[in-house]
MARGU-817578 format. One record per residue: residue number from 1; z, y, x of N, C-alpha, C, O in turn. Coordinates in steps of 0.02 Angstrom, whole numbers, plus 50000, padded with zeros to 5 digits. Example, Ala and Ser with C-alpha at 12.3 -4.5 7.8 and 13.67 -1.06 7.14 Angstrom:
<sites>
1:50390:49716:50660:50390:49775:50615:50390:49835:50660:50423:49834:50712
2:50354:49888:50642:50357:49947:50684:50394:50002:50645:50402:50057:50670
</sites>
This chain:
<sites>
1:55933:42552:49722:55891:42586:49673:55892:42661:49686:55945:42690:49694
2:55832:42691:49689:55829:42762:49700:55821:42797:49633:55845:42771:49582
3:55788:42853:49631:55784:42888:49567:55729:42861:49523:55680:42833:49547
4:55739:42868:49459:55691:42846:49409:55630:42892:49412:55637:42951:49429
5:55571:42866:49396:55510:42906:49396:55520:42968:49353:55549:42965:49298
6:55496:43024:49378:55500:43085:49338:55450:43083:49282:55395:43056:49290
7:55468:43109:49225:55423:43112:49168:55409:43183:49149:55425:43230:49186
8:55379:43192:49091:55367:43258:49065:55385:43256:48991:55387:43202:48962
9:55397:43312:48961:55409:43313:48890:55474:43344:48872:55498:43389:48906
10:55504:43321:48817:55561:43353:48787:55621:43308:48791:55616:43248:48778
11:55678:43334:48809:55738:43295:48818:55761:43264:48752:55755:43294:48698
12:55786:43203:48758:55814:43170:48699:55887:43188:48692:55912:43234:48724
13:55922:43150:48649:55993:43163:48639:56005:43224:48596:56053:43260:48607
14:55961:43235:48548:55968:43295:48506:56024:43286:48455:56035:43231:48430
15:56059:43339:48440:56114:43336:48393:56088:43328:48322:56029:43342:48308
16:56132:43304:48277:56112:43297:48207:56098:43365:48176:56126:43416:48197
17:56052:43366:48127:56034:43430:48097:56017:43419:48024:56014:43362:48000
18:56007:43472:47988:55991:43468:47917:55919:43444:47910:55881:43447:47957
19:55900:43418:47849:55831:43396:47840:55780:43450:47855:55728:43435:47884
20:55795:43512:47837:55747:43566:47851:55739:43576:47925:55683:43586:47950
21:55795:43573:47961:55791:43581:48034:55757:43521:48065:55719:43528:48113
22:55771:43461:48037:55743:43399:48065:55667:43401:48064:55635:43374:48109
23:55638:43432:48014:55565:43436:48010:55536:43475:48069:55478:43466:48087
24:55578:43519:48099:55554:43559:48154:55573:43529:48222:55551:43554:48274
25:55613:43476:48221:55637:43448:48284:55584:43404:48316:55546:43370:48281
26:55581:43403:48383:55532:43361:48417:55550:43287:48413:55607:43269:48399
27:55501:43246:48425:55512:43173:48426:55563:43155:48479:55563:43183:48534
28:55606:43108:48464:55654:43083:48513:55626:43021:48547:55616:42969:48515
29:55613:43026:48611:55584:42970:48648:55640:42925:48675:55694:42949:48692
30:55626:42861:48679:55676:42813:48704:55657:42788:48773:55673:42731:48791
31:55625:42830:48812:55611:42814:48882:55675:42817:48922:55727:42839:48896
32:55673:42796:48984:55732:42796:49027:55762:42866:49034:55823:42874:49032
33:55719:42917:49042:55745:42984:49052:55743:43027:48989:55758:43086:48992
34:55726:42996:48932:55725:43033:48869:55667:43081:48862:55666:43121:48815
35:55620:43078:48908:55562:43122:48905:55500:43083:48882:55500:43022:48881
36:55449:43120:48863:55388:43088:48839:55357:43043:48893:55362:43059:48953
37:55327:42988:48874:55297:42943:48924:55239:42976:48960:55201:43015:48931
38:55232:42959:49023:55176:42985:49064:55110:42954:49042:55108:42895:49024
39:55058:42993:49043:54990:42966:49035:54959:42963:49104:54949:43014:49137
40:54944:42902:49125:54918:42889:49192:54843:42875:49186:54823:42827:49154
41:54803:42917:49217:54730:42909:49215:54711:42850:49260:54709:42856:49321
42:54697:42793:49229:54683:42731:49264:54616:42734:49300:54564:42733:49268
43:54619:42738:49366:54558:42747:49407:54523:42813:49391:54462:42818:49400
44:54561:42862:49367:54532:42925:49343:54515:42918:49270:54541:42874:49235
45:54472:42962:49245:54447:42955:49176:54391:42904:49179:54332:42920:49168
46:54410:42842:49194:54361:42790:49211:54319:42767:49153:54268:42734:49162
47:54340:42784:49092:54299:42768:49034:54239:42814:49027:54191:42798:48992
48:54241:42872:49062:54189:42923:49053:54152:42941:49118:54099:42972:49115
49:54179:42922:49175:54148:42935:49239:54156:42873:49282:54201:42832:49270
50:54113:42864:49333:54124:42808:49378:54194:42810:49407:54219:42862:49428
51:54227:42752:49408:54298:42750:49427:54308:42769:49500:54264:42761:49543
52:54368:42794:49513:54390:42811:49581:54342:42860:49616:54320:42848:49672
53:54327:42913:49581:54288:42968:49609:54326:43033:49598:54365:43038:49551
54:54316:43081:49641:54350:43145:49632:54330:43177:49566:54370:43211:49534
55:54268:43164:49546:54244:43192:49482:54280:43159:49423:54296:43193:49374
56:54293:43094:49427:54329:43059:49375:54402:43081:49371:54430:43089:49317
57:54432:43091:49429:54501:43115:49430:54505:43187:49404:54552:43204:49367
58:54457:43227:49422:54457:43297:49399:54451:43301:49323:54486:43340:49292
59:54408:43259:49294:54401:43259:49222:54468:43239:49189:54488:43269:49140
60:54502:43189:49217:54566:43168:49190:54617:43224:49193:54655:43234:49146
61:54618:43261:49248:54663:43318:49255:54647:43371:49204:54692:43401:49174
62:54583:43385:49194:54562:43435:49145:54583:43414:49075:54599:43456:49033
63:54583:43349:49062:54604:43324:48996:54679:43328:48986:54703:43324:48929
64:54716:43335:49040:54789:43342:49035:54829:43284:49061:54890:43282:49049
65:54798:43236:49096:54835:43178:49122:54892:43201:49166:54886:43250:49204
66:54948:43166:49162:55007:43182:49203:55001:43153:49273:55028:43180:49321
67:54966:43097:49278:54962:43058:49340:54890:43034:49348:54858:43015:49299
68:54866:43033:49411:54802:43001:49425:54815:42941:49471:54859:42944:49514
69:54776:42888:49460:54790:42824:49495:54733:42804:49540:54681:42782:49515
70:54741:42810:49606:54692:42783:49653:54712:42714:49677:54771:42702:49691
71:54664:42668:49682:54675:42603:49713:54653:42607:49786:54601:42636:49801
72:54692:42578:49831:54681:42587:49902:54659:42522:49937:54691:42470:49930
73:54603:42527:49973:54580:42474:50017:54566:42505:50085:54567:42566:50092
74:54552:42464:50136:54547:42490:50204:54480:42472:50236:54456:42416:50231
75:54451:42522:50270:54388:42511:50307:54402:42477:50373:54460:42470:50394
76:54349:42456:50406:54357:42421:50470:54389:42464:50524:54419:42437:50571
77:54382:42530:50517:54413:42575:50566:54478:42606:50541:54500:42658:50566
78:54509:42575:50491:54576:42592:50472:54585:42652:50427:54638:42683:50428
79:54534:42669:50387:54540:42725:50340:54554:42697:50270:54520:42651:50247
80:54604:42725:50236:54619:42706:50167:54570:42743:50121:54574:42804:50113
81:54525:42704:50090:54478:42732:50042:54495:42705:49973:54535:42658:49966
82:54464:42734:49923:54485:42722:49854:54433:42679:49817:54379:42703:49800
83:54451:42616:49807:54411:42568:49769:54459:42519:49736:54513:42505:49762
84:54440:42494:49677:54482:42445:49644:54478:42377:49677:54528:42341:49683
85:54418:42359:49700:54407:42294:49732:54388:42304:49805:54361:42357:49823
86:54401:42254:49847:54377:42263:49916:54307:42236:49924:54280:42237:49980
87:54277:42211:49870:54205:42199:49871:54171:42259:49839:54202:42295:49800
88:54108:42270:49855:54076:42334:49840:54018:42331:49791:53994:42383:49769
89:53995:42271:49772:53932:42267:49734:53937:42297:49664:53888:42324:49640
90:53995:42292:49631:53999:42312:49561:54011:42387:49551:53994:42413:49498
91:54038:42421:49601:54056:42492:49590:54020:42539:49638:54035:42599:49639
92:53973:42514:49678:53935:42558:49722:53861:42535:49723:53843:42484:49693
93:53820:42575:49756:53749:42559:49763:53733:42522:49827:53677:42525:49852
94:53782:42486:49855:53774:42453:49920:53713:42406:49921:53681:42400:49973
95:53698:42374:49865:53641:42327:49864:53575:42362:49873:53525:42330:49890
96:53573:42427:49863:53511:42466:49870:53503:42493:49941:53456:42531:49954
97:53547:42475:49986:53544:42499:50055:53519:42442:50100:53558:42398:50119
98:53455:42442:50118:53428:42387:50159:53462:42381:50227:53464:42327:50257
99:53489:42437:50252:53522:42436:50317:53586:42394:50316:53613:42375:50368
100:53611:42379:50255:53672:42339:50249:53659:42269:50222:53706:42233:50205
101:53596:42250:50217:53580:42184:50187:53614:42127:50224:53635:42079:50193
102:53620:42133:50290:53649:42078:50329:53725:42078:50327:53756:42033:50356
103:53755:42127:50295:53829:42128:50289:53853:42083:50231:53913:42068:50227
104:53808:42063:50189:53828:42021:50132:53849:41952:50157:53812:41919:50192
105:53910:41932:50138:53936:41868:50162:53982:41838:50109:54004:41871:50062
106:53997:41774:50118:54040:41739:50072:54111:41740:50096:54126:41725:50154
107:54156:41758:50051:54227:41758:50065:54261:41724:50005:54255:41747:49949
108:54296:41670:50019:54323:41631:49963:54266:41602:49923:54222:41568:49950
109:54265:41616:49857:54211:41590:49815:54163:41645:49794:54125:41637:49746
110:54164:41702:49830:54121:41758:49811:54078:41781:49869:54103:41788:49925
111:54014:41791:49856:53968:41819:49905:53956:41892:49888:53935:41907:49833
112:53970:41937:49936:53969:42008:49920:53969:42048:49985:53968:42021:50040
113:53972:42113:49975:53985:42160:50030:54059:42179:50027:54084:42194:49973
114:54093:42179:50084:54166:42189:50086:54184:42252:50125:54157:42264:50179
115:54228:42291:50096:54245:42355:50125:54269:42349:50197:54257:42393:50238
116:54303:42294:50213:54330:42285:50281:54276:42274:50333:54291:42273:50393
117:54214:42265:50312:54158:42257:50359:54121:42322:50371:54071:42323:50406
118:54146:42377:50341:54112:42442:50346:54158:42493:50378:54219:42494:50365
119:54130:42536:50420:54168:42594:50445:54171:42646:50389:54134:42643:50340
120:54216:42693:50398:54220:42747:50348:54155:42786:50345:54132:42804:50291
121:54125:42799:50402:54061:42836:50403:54008:42799:50362:53969:42830:50327
122:54008:42732:50366:53959:42693:50327:53977:42694:50253:53932:42700:50211
123:54040:42690:50236:54061:42694:50166:54039:42760:50135:54022:42762:50076
124:54039:42813:50174:54020:42879:50149:53946:42884:50131:53926:42931:50097
125:53906:42836:50152:53835:42838:50133:53824:42805:50065:53770:42810:50036
126:53875:42772:50038:53870:42740:49973:53886:42789:49917:53917:42841:49929
127:53864:42772:49857:53880:42812:49798:53909:42767:49744:53894:42708:49740
128:53951:42797:49702:53988:42759:49652:53945:42744:49590:53900:42782:49572
129:53961:42687:49558:53929:42667:49496:53980:42646:49445:54036:42624:49462
130:53961:42653:49381:54003:42631:49325:53995:42556:49317:53940:42533:49302
131:54049:42517:49325:54042:42444:49321:54042:42416:49250:54022:42358:49240
132:54063:42456:49200:54066:42431:49132:53999:42446:49097:53982:42505:49090
133:53961:42396:49077:53893:42409:49050:53893:42449:48986:53843:42483:48972
134:53947:42448:48946:53948:42485:48883:53965:42558:48893:53964:42597:48845
135:53982:42579:48954:54001:42647:48967:53943:42688:48995:53893:42660:49018
136:53951:42753:48994:53899:42800:49015:53877:42786:49087:53917:42789:49133
137:53812:42771:49095:53785:42756:49161:53749:42817:49193:53721:42811:49247
138:53751:42873:49159:53711:42930:49182:53739:42964:49245:53704:43005:49275
139:53800:42947:49264:53829:42978:49324:53825:42932:49385:53852:42948:49437
140:53790:42876:49378:53785:42829:49434:53749:42860:49493:53704:42902:49485
141:53768:42839:49553:53735:42857:49616:53740:42931:49633:53698:42957:49670
142:53790:42965:49606:53798:43037:49619:53860:43053:49661:53860:43101:49698
143:53913:43012:49654:53978:43033:49681:53998:42991:49742:53984:42931:49745
144:54031:43023:49789:54055:42990:49850:54115:42946:49836:54149:42953:49784
145:54129:42900:49882:54190:42861:49881:54242:42901:49920:54233:42913:49980
146:54296:42924:49887:54344:42967:49921:54395:42929:49962:54404:42869:49954
147:54428:42967:50006:54485:42940:50042:54548:42952:50001:54549:42992:49955
148:54601:42916:50018:54666:42926:49986:54688:42998:49996:54714:43029:49949
149:54679:43024:50056:54703:43092:50070:54664:43144:50029:54693:43195:50010
150:54601:43132:50016:54564:43179:49974:54591:43179:49902:54593:43231:49869
151:54610:43120:49878:54640:43117:49811:54707:43153:49810:54723:43187:49761
152:54747:43144:49862:54811:43180:49866:54800:43255:49868:54838:43293:49837
153:54748:43278:49904:54733:43350:49906:54716:43375:49836:54739:43429:49816
154:54676:43337:49800:54657:43357:49732:54718:43361:49687:54726:43409:49650
155:54760:43310:49690:54820:43309:49649:54866:43367:49665:54893:43399:49620
156:54875:43382:49729:54919:43437:49749:54891:43504:49725:54929:43548:49704
157:54825:43512:49728:54794:43574:49707:54804:43587:49632:54805:43644:49610
158:54811:43533:49593:54818:43540:49520:54889:43526:49495:54902:43530:49436
159:54934:43509:49541:55003:43498:49521:55015:43436:49479:55058:43436:49435
160:54977:43383:49491:54988:43320:49454:55013:43267:49503:55004:43272:49563
161:55045:43216:49474:55070:43160:49513:55014:43111:49530:54961:43112:49498
162:55026:43068:49579:54982:43012:49593:55022:42948:49589:55083:42948:49599
163:54987:42893:49575:55019:42828:49573:54972:42777:49605:54942:42736:49570
164:54964:42780:49671:54917:42736:49705:54939:42663:49705:54998:42648:49710
165:54890:42619:49699:54902:42548:49705:54871:42522:49769:54811:42533:49782
166:54910:42488:49809:54884:42457:49870:54858:42388:49852:54895:42345:49828
167:54792:42378:49863:54759:42317:49842:54762:42264:49898:54750:42280:49957
168:54777:42204:49880:54779:42144:49924:54802:42160:49995:54766:42144:50043
169:54861:42191:50004:54883:42208:50072:54892:42147:50116:54882:42151:50177
170:54911:42090:50087:54919:42029:50128:54854:42008:50160:54853:41987:50217
171:54799:42014:50122:54733:41998:50149:54716:42045:50207:54695:42022:50260
172:54725:42109:50196:54708:42157:50249:54751:42147:50311:54725:42151:50367
173:54815:42134:50302:54859:42122:50359:54837:42060:50398:54840:42059:50459
174:54814:42009:50361:54794:41946:50394:54733:41954:50438:54723:41916:50484
175:54691:42005:50423:54631:42016:50464:54641:42074:50512:54592:42101:50539
176:54704:42094:50523:54718:42146:50572:54713:42217:50547:54708:42264:50587
177:54713:42226:50481:54707:42293:50451:54766:42307:50405:54756:42328:50347
178:54826:42296:50429:54886:42307:50388:54886:42379:50363:54887:42426:50403
179:54885:42390:50296:54883:42458:50270:54949:42495:50273:54950:42556:50265
180:55004:42460:50286:55069:42493:50282:55078:42549:50332:55100:42603:50311
181:55064:42541:50396:55075:42597:50442:55035:42660:50424:55061:42715:50429
182:54972:42651:50403:54932:42710:50385:54958:42742:50321:54959:42803:50316
183:54979:42702:50273:55007:42729:50212:55071:42768:50227:55080:42823:50202
184:55114:42740:50268:55177:42774:50286:55163:42839:50323:55195:42890:50310
185:55114:42838:50368:55096:42899:50404:55075:42954:50357:55098:43011:50363
186:55033:42937:50309:55008:42987:50262:55066:43014:50219:55071:43074:50208
187:55108:42969:50195:55164:42991:50153:55211:43037:50192:55232:43088:50166
188:55226:43020:50253:55271:43061:50293:55241:43128:50309:55276:43179:50305
189:55178:43130:50328:55146:43193:50346:55143:43241:50288:55141:43302:50298
190:55142:43215:50228:55136:43257:50168:55203:43265:50131:55205:43288:50074
191:55257:43245:50163:55324:43249:50132:55326:43211:50066:55357:43234:50018
192:55293:43154:50064:55293:43112:50004:55333:43048:50016:55324:42998:49980
193:55378:43050:50064:55417:42990:50082:55488:42992:50055:55530:42951:50074
194:55502:43039:50010:55569:43045:49982:55571:43021:49910:55520:43011:49878
195:55633:43014:49885:55642:42990:49816:55616:43039:49765:55602:43019:49708
196:55608:43102:49784:55583:43153:49737:55509:43166:49747:55483:43216:49722
197:55473:43121:49781:55402:43131:49794:55362:43134:49730:55380:43104:49679
198:55307:43170:49733:55263:43175:49674:55213:43118:49673:55157:43124:49647
199:55232:43063:49701:55191:43002:49701:55237:42942:49696:55297:42947:49710
200:55209:42886:49676:55244:42822:49677:55192:42769:49695:55134:42775:49675
201:55214:42718:49731:55168:42668:49757:55176:42604:49718:55232:42581:49705
202:55119:42574:49698:55121:42512:49659:55083:42457:49695:55038:42470:49735
203:55102:42395:49681:55069:42338:49712:55087:42275:49674:55140:42272:49643
204:55043:42225:49677:55057:42160:49647:55095:42114:49694:55119:42061:49673
205:55100:42132:49758:55130:42089:49808:55201:42113:49824:55208:42165:49856
206:55252:42076:49803:55320:42099:49814:55339:42105:49887:55379:42148:49906
207:55310:42062:49929:55326:42065:50000:55306:42133:50030:55341:42161:50072
208:55249:42159:50008:55227:42224:50034:55274:42279:50011:55293:42322:50051
209:55292:42279:49948:55337:42332:49923:55405:42327:49956:55436:42378:49971
210:55429:42267:49969:55493:42259:50003:55490:42288:50074:55537:42320:50096
211:55434:42276:50108:55425:42306:50175:55423:42382:50170:55455:42417:50210
212:55386:42407:50122:55379:42479:50114:55446:42511:50097:55461:42567:50118
213:55486:42476:50058:55552:42500:50039:55596:42513:50101:55641:42555:50099
214:55584:42476:50154:55622:42486:50215:55598:42544:50257:55630:42562:50307
215:55541:42574:50238:55511:42629:50277:55517:42697:50244:55525:42747:50278
216:55513:42699:50177:55512:42763:50142:55557:42759:50080:55575:42704:50057
217:55574:42817:50053:55612:42821:49991:55568:42835:49931:55592:42842:49875
218:55503:42839:49942:55455:42850:49888:55466:42799:49832:55474:42740:49846
219:55465:42820:49768:55472:42772:49714:55419:42717:49717:55361:42730:49734
220:55439:42656:49700:55395:42598:49703:55390:42564:49635:55439:42563:49597
221:55331:42538:49620:55317:42506:49555:55292:42435:49568:55239:42426:49599
222:55329:42385:49544:55308:42316:49551:55262:42297:49493:55284:42296:49435
223:55200:42281:49508:55152:42261:49457:55160:42186:49442:55166:42145:49488
224:55162:42169:49378:55172:42099:49359:55125:42080:49302:55102:42123:49263
225:55111:42016:49297:55071:41989:49243:55102:41923:49223:55148:41899:49257
226:55080:41891:49168:55112:41829:49146:55103:41772:49197:55047:41759:49220
227:55157:41740:49214:55155:41684:49261:55110:41628:49237:55085:41589:49278
228:55100:41624:49171:55057:41571:49144:54986:41575:49171:54950:41525:49170
229:54965:41633:49194:54899:41640:49223:54893:41603:49290:54838:41587:49312
230:54950:41590:49322:54952:41552:49385:54976:41481:49374:54956:41435:49409
231:55021:41473:49325:55051:41408:49310:55046:41395:49235:55084:41424:49197
232:55001:41351:49214:54991:41339:49142:55054:41314:49106:55057:41316:49045
233:55102:41290:49143:55163:41264:49111:55216:41318:49101:55268:41305:49071
234:55204:41378:49126:55254:41432:49123:55258:41461:49052:55211:41457:49013
235:55315:41491:49038:55324:41528:48976:55277:41589:48976:55274:41624:49027
236:55240:41602:48922:55193:41658:48921:55226:41726:48933:55192:41774:48952
237:55291:41731:48923:55325:41795:48932:55362:41801:48998:55399:41848:49009
238:55352:41752:49042:55383:41755:49108:55338:41794:49155:55280:41775:49164
239:55363:41848:49186:55321:41887:49232:55316:41853:49301:55357:41811:49318
240:55267:41873:49339:55256:41844:49406:55313:41861:49453:55325:41824:49501
241:55348:41914:49442:55408:41932:49480:55464:41946:49430:55455:41986:49385
242:55520:41913:49438:55576:41922:49392:55601:41994:49396:55602:42024:49450
243:55621:42022:49338:55644:42091:49337:55704:42102:49383:55708:42153:49417
244:55750:42054:49385:55808:42061:49429:55788:42064:49502:55818:42101:49541
245:55737:42026:49521:55713:42029:49590:55679:42095:49604:55690:42126:49656
246:55637:42118:49557:55603:42182:49567:55652:42240:49575:55640:42286:49613
247:55707:42236:49539:55757:42290:49542:55789:42296:49611:55821:42347:49625
248:55782:42245:49652:55810:42248:49719:55774:42294:49766:55803:42315:49816
249:55710:42309:49752:55672:42351:49798:55628:42403:49762:55601:42447:49795
250:55620:42397:49697:55574:42441:49660:55612:42484:49611:55669:42471:49594
251:55578:42537:49589:55606:42584:49541:55576:42575:49472:55600:42604:49423
252:55523:42535:49468:55490:42525:49404:55447:42462:49407:55438:42432:49460
253:55422:42444:49349:55376:42387:49343:55314:42408:49304:55318:42450:49259
254:55258:42379:49323:55196:42391:49287:55173:42325:49257:55136:42288:49290
255:55192:42309:49195:55175:42245:49166:55108:42246:49129:55087:42297:49102
256:55076:42189:49128:55021:42178:49082:55047:42188:49011:55104:42170:48996
257:55005:42217:48968:55026:42232:48899:55055:42172:48863:55102:42178:48824
258:55027:42113:48878:55048:42053:48842:55121:42034:48856:55150:41993:48820
259:55150:42062:48909:55220:42047:48924:55268:42089:48882:55327:42072:48874
260:55244:42146:48855:55290:42190:48820:55280:42191:48744:55323:42214:48707
261:55222:42166:48722:55207:42171:48650:55167:42110:48629:55123:42087:48665
262:55183:42083:48570:55148:42024:48545:55082:42046:48513:55073:42105:48499
263:55036:41999:48500:54972:42017:48469:54979:42054:48403:54936:42094:48385
264:55033:42041:48366:55043:42076:48302:55086:42138:48308:55109:42165:48258
265:55098:42160:48371:55135:42222:48382:55209:42214:48388:55246:42263:48389
266:55234:42152:48393:55305:42141:48400:55332:42155:48469:55295:42153:48518
267:55395:42169:48473:55430:42185:48535:55453:42121:48569:55490:42082:48538
268:55433:42109:48631:55454:42049:48668:55523:42057:48699:55554:42008:48720
269:55548:42119:48702:55612:42132:48734:55606:42151:48808:55656:42166:48840
270:55545:42150:48835:55534:42164:48906:55557:42235:48924:55591:42245:48974
271:55537:42284:48884:55553:42354:48900:55629:42364:48902:55655:42395:48949
272:55664:42339:48852:55737:42347:48851:55770:42312:48911:55817:42339:48940
273:55744:42254:48929:55773:42217:48986:55761:42255:49051:55805:42259:49094
274:55701:42284:49058:55687:42323:49119:55730:42386:49121:55758:42403:49173
275:55735:42420:49065:55776:42481:49062:55849:42466:49078:55883:42507:49110
276:55874:42408:49057:55944:42390:49071:55956:42384:49146:56013:42391:49169
277:55903:42370:49184:55908:42365:49257:55890:42431:49291:55888:42434:49353
278:55877:42483:49251:55858:42547:49280:55786:42552:49301:55768:42597:49339
279:55744:42507:49277:55673:42505:49296:55630:42541:49244:55634:42526:49185
280:55590:42589:49266:55540:42619:49223:55486:42568:49208:55476:42521:49247
281:55451:42576:49152:55400:42528:49130:55334:42565:49117:55330:42609:49075
282:55282:42545:49155:55215:42575:49148:55165:42520:49134:55136:42493:49182
283:55153:42501:49072:55107:42446:49056:55033:42465:49066:55015:42524:49065
284:54992:42414:49075:54920:42421:49085:54883:42369:49042:54912:42318:49024
285:54820:42383:49027:54782:42445:49029:54756:42458:48959:54736:42411:48924
286:54756:42521:48937:54736:42541:48870:54665:42569:48873:54651:42617:48908
287:54621:42536:48834:54549:42553:48838:54522:42562:48767:54530:42519:48724
288:54489:42618:48756:54461:42633:48690:54406:42584:48670:54397:42570:48611
289:54369:42558:48720:54308:42521:48705:54315:42446:48715:54265:42410:48718
290:54376:42422:48721:54388:42350:48726:54431:42329:48667:54487:42354:48660
291:54407:42282:48625:54446:42263:48566:54516:42240:48583:54526:42201:48630
292:54565:42263:48545:54634:42244:48556:54649:42179:48519:54668:42129:48550
293:54641:42179:48455:54649:42121:48412:54617:42138:48346:54604:42197:48332
294:54605:42089:48305:54574:42103:48240:54617:42150:48199:54676:42137:48187
295:54587:42205:48179:54622:42254:48139:54668:42301:48178:54703:42341:48148
296:54668:42296:48245:54710:42339:48286:54666:42378:48334:54630:42349:48375
297:54668:42445:48330:54631:42486:48377:54678:42511:48431:54739:42501:48427
298:54649:42545:48481:54690:42566:48538:54742:42618:48518:54796:42621:48548
299:54727:42659:48467:54776:42709:48446:54837:42676:48415:54894:42697:48428
300:54826:42624:48375:54882:42587:48347:54923:42555:48403:54985:42557:48402
301:54889:42525:48450:54922:42493:48506:54964:42543:48546:55020:42528:48565
302:54936:42601:48559:54973:42653:48596:55036:42674:48557:55089:42682:48587
303:55030:42683:48492:55089:42701:48452:55142:42647:48457:55202:42662:48461
304:55120:42585:48456:55168:42529:48460:55206:42530:48526:55268:42523:48526
305:55171:42538:48582:55206:42536:48646:55245:42600:48659:55298:42597:48691
306:55220:42657:48636:55260:42718:48642:55327:42710:48605:55379:42732:48629
307:55324:42678:48546:55384:42668:48506:55434:42622:48541:55494:42625:48527
308:55410:42578:48586:55454:42534:48622:55493:42570:48677:55542:42543:48703
309:55471:42630:48694:55506:42668:48746:55476:42661:48815:55510:42675:48865
310:55413:42641:48820:55382:42637:48887:55383:42706:48919:55381:42757:48885
311:55386:42706:48986:55393:42768:49023:55326:42797:49045:55322:42853:49070
312:55273:42759:49036:55206:42782:49053:55156:42729:49032:55173:42671:49021
313:55092:42750:49025:55039:42702:49008:54979:42715:49053:54962:42772:49067
314:54947:42662:49074:54884:42667:49111:54827:42667:49061:54821:42620:49021
315:54786:42719:49061:54733:42726:49011:54667:42743:49044:54663:42788:49086
316:54613:42706:49025:54546:42722:49049:54519:42785:49016:54478:42821:49045
317:54543:42799:48956:54524:42859:48920:54587:42901:48908:54615:42900:48854
318:54609:42937:48960:54674:42972:48954:54677:43021:48896:54732:43033:48870
319:54621:43050:48876:54622:43097:48820:54649:43065:48757:54685:43097:48718
320:54632:43001:48746:54657:42966:48686:54732:42956:48690:54767:42968:48641
321:54756:42933:48747:54828:42922:48755:54867:42987:48749:54922:42988:48721
322:54839:43041:48773:54870:43107:48767:54872:43130:48694:54923:43157:48671
323:54818:43119:48658:54815:43140:48588:54866:43102:48546:54901:43132:48505
324:54870:43036:48556:54917:42996:48517:54989:43017:48534:55031:43023:48490
325:55002:43029:48597:55069:43052:48616:55086:43119:48584:55142:43130:48560
326:55037:43164:48583:55048:43230:48553:55062:43223:48478:55105:43257:48451
327:55025:43180:48445:55035:43169:48373:55105:43142:48360:55138:43163:48312
328:55128:43097:48401:55194:43069:48392:55249:43121:48407:55303:43120:48378
329:55234:43165:48454:55282:43218:48472:55286:43271:48417:55335:43309:48414
330:55235:43273:48374:55233:43325:48323:55207:43390:48350:55219:43443:48321
331:55171:43388:48406:55143:43449:48436:55084:43475:48395:55054:43526:48413
</sites>
């Protein structure tokens, strides 16, 4: 185990004080490091701009996000570009490019355009689109698809952390586009390969993170979801990777919200169990415009998970997560 993810905020462990003094004291957070939980701009300020664009990340930074999150996929010529999916139809204007009509093909049970069939130069001719129909569509077809290195440049210029997710690395490796060597090269060239790096790498595939753990000291985040989604007979609170196993190569876990909190706001014990193993907890995903449960809005949900001691939250609308955190801090 290397170092715990760095946070921001006010140290806990405050001494006892009089009631008058207590009214002036900051909120005591129960995160691993005693600091306020990180607000991670999920795909940028993706609720307000097309996801994974420099413009969306910039808006999140302007709003005060502590971390920006790029998802990484690889082009046919080995460039790490930023998209949530390795298919392109939902988040780009690829269907409007007649020159790419013959690139559409079936892979698995989906017919689409796939990033691994495009060179970086070709990807640069595409423009980003907002995939959520209820969100602002007025910025469609304006913004480029950035590279990982461009996002790192932006983050460095503004002094914020990054938390990139490597998408389906096993698939890319199987077709001869293993993302690990290029990722390691970029991390090393930018001095982001140490335990104190201003970035941390996340992935749903434990094999990839275990390999990466052998190459760099960069903090790693194991993404997990309920095993019941793969095995209907599984306990709903069993994660896809056991916490004890994740602790062998990762510094934190990124669980689906349903693993840490019940529909009525109850504590499942996941956060405490992860903390006992020294694992930071960054749950996903908090969205202002997606119903949480009857009578529960996203602000209530954020207060509930902040109270559990999570170390960070992935939010499509980072301004909301920041505001709720500030209110709880008494700022």
